[in-house]
C-alpha positions, 0 to 999 in steps of 0.5 A, a space after each residue: 732188452 737188447 744184448 751188450 757189444 760183448 753180448 752179441 761178441 759172444 754170440 757171433 763167435 758161438 755160431 762160427 765154432 764148429 760143434 762134434 761130438 765128444 767122446 762119451 765120458 770124457 771130460 778131460 777138457 773140462 778142467 779150470 779155465 777163465 771165462 769173461 764176466 759177460 759169459 760168467 753172468 750166463 752161468 748159475 752161480 756156484 758156492 765157494 765150496 762147491 767152487 774150491 772142490 772143483 779147483 782142488 780135483 782140477 776140474 770145472 764147477 759145472 761138471 756134473 756126474 753126466 757131464 757139463 750142466 751148462 753146455 747150452 751156455 758154456 764159455 767160448 774157451 769150452 767150445 774151443 777145446 778140440 777145434 783148433 790145433 792150439 787146444 786139441 782134444 786129448 782123445 782125438 774128436 774134433 769136428 770135420 772142419 776145424 775153426 777158422 783161424 780168424 775166429 780163433 784169433 777173435 776169440 782169443 782178441 776177445 779174451 784179452 779185451 775183458 776181464 776174465 775170471 775163474 770159472 
């Protein structure tokens, strides 16, 4: 099965976002975010009750007691937190080398051109 154009863009951008270790136990950036429909299709569905409870708590429906339950498939916006001055980690963590400005711009371009839905 071949990947859609959006899947290819997502995979390419994911490879260009530097990884870093979060502060253990911190989930400060795990609030309500939007993601493309393509990214959402990669995530398990949550019930309306779970989604509403997370929104009421200003949290993410994929945040579990031990952290992100969809870490490997987390949306681009989640991966971008802490890697760029425009989305700094609230606790000061981040990679040695920040994401390239062109990559950040491409992520924002992708978000603007795709249908975004609340995670």
